[in-house]
C-alpha positions as CSV (number, residue, x, y, z in Angstrom):
1,X,73.8,-78.4,-31.7
2,X,70.5,-79.8,-30.4
3,X,71.8,-79.7,-26.9
4,X,72.7,-76.0,-27.2
5,X,69.2,-75.2,-28.6
6,X,67.5,-77.0,-25.7
7,X,69.7,-75.1,-23.3
8,X,68.7,-71.8,-24.8
9,X,65.0,-72.7,-24.6
10,X,65.4,-73.6,-20.9
11,X,67.2,-70.3,-20.1
12,X,64.6,-68.3,-21.9
13,X,61.7,-70.2,-20.3
14,X,63.2,-69.9,-16.8
15,X,63.9,-66.2,-17.1
16,X,60.4,-65.4,-18.3
17,X,58.6,-67.3,-15.6
18,X,60.8,-67.0,-12.6
19,X,61.1,-63.2,-12.8
20,X,57.4,-62.8,-12.6
21,X,56.6,-65.1,-9.7
22,X,59.7,-65.7,-7.6
23,X,59.8,-64.5,-4.0
24,X,62.5,-64.8,-1.4
25,X,62.4,-67.7,0.9
26,X,59.7,-67.2,3.6
27,X,57.7,-64.8,1.4
28,X,54.6,-65.5,-0.7
29,X,53.3,-64.1,-4.0
30,X,50.2,-61.7,-4.1
31,X,49.3,-60.2,-7.4
32,X,52.7,-59.1,-8.6
33,X,54.3,-58.4,-5.2
34,X,55.8,-60.6,-2.5
35,X,54.6,-60.3,1.1
36,X,55.6,-61.7,4.5
37,X,53.1,-64.1,6.0
38,X,52.5,-63.4,9.7
39,X,53.4,-59.8,9.2
40,X,51.3,-59.1,6.1
41,X,48.4,-60.8,4.4
42,X,47.0,-61.0,0.9
43,X,43.3,-60.1,0.6
44,X,41.9,-60.2,-3.0
45,X,45.4,-59.3,-4.4
46,X,45.9,-56.4,-1.9
47,X,48.6,-56.6,0.7
48,X,47.6,-55.4,4.2
49,X,49.3,-55.6,7.5
50,X,48.4,-58.8,9.3
51,X,46.0,-57.1,11.7
52,X,44.2,-55.1,9.0
53,X,41.2,-55.9,6.8
54,X,40.1,-54.8,3.3
55,X,37.5,-52.1,2.6
56,X,36.9,-51.0,-0.9
57,X,40.4,-51.9,-2.0
58,X,42.1,-50.2,0.9
59,X,43.4,-51.6,4.2
60,X,41.9,-50.5,7.5
61,X,42.6,-51.3,11.2
62,X,39.6,-52.8,13.1
63,X,39.2,-51.2,16.5
64,X,40.8,-48.0,15.2
65,X,38.9,-47.6,12.0
66,X,35.6,-48.8,10.7
67,X,34.5,-49.8,7.2
68,X,31.0,-48.6,6.1
69,X,30.7,-50.3,2.8
70,X,33.0,-48.1,0.8
71,X,34.2,-45.4,3.2
72,X,36.7,-45.9,6.1
73,X,36.2,-43.7,9.2
74,X,37.9,-43.4,12.5
75,X,36.3,-45.7,15.1
76,X,34.4,-42.8,16.7
77,X,33.2,-41.4,13.4
78,X,30.4,-42.2,10.9
79,X,30.1,-41.5,7.2
80,X,28.2,-38.5,5.9
81,X,28.1,-38.6,2.1
82,X,31.7,-39.2,1.2
83,X,33.3,-37.9,4.4
84,X,33.3,-38.8,8.1
85,X,32.0,-36.8,11.0
86,X,32.5,-37.1,14.8
87,X,29.5,-38.5,16.5
88,X,28.3,-36.3,19.4
89,X,30.2,-33.3,18.0
90,X,28.9,-32.9,14.5
91,X,25.6,-33.7,12.8
92,X,25.0,-35.0,9.3
93,X,21.9,-33.4,7.8
94,X,21.2,-34.5,4.2
95,X,24.9,-35.2,3.7
96,X,25.9,-31.8,4.9
97,X,27.9,-31.4,8.2
C-alpha cells in the first residue's frame, strides 16, 4: 500500500514538472518555449533567430534594421515620432513627415 502511494506521488510530481520544462534533445528552454541553439537564441525570455538582436521586446536584424531605443527602422531609415522615414528622401519636422 505504501509503495503504491509513493508511486502515485512520483507520477504526479513528474507529470507536473516535466511538462512545463522538458525540451527535445538538442533544444533549450526559454520562458515557456523550447528553442534551437545555434539557430535561435534566447534574449531576456524572447526567442530570436541567431543573427538577430532584441529591441523593445522585438527581434531585429543588424545590418538590415536598426534599433533606436524603442523603434526598429530599416537600415537606411531613422525614426520620426513613432514611425520611420527615409533619409535623403523625406524630412522629419517636429515629428511630421
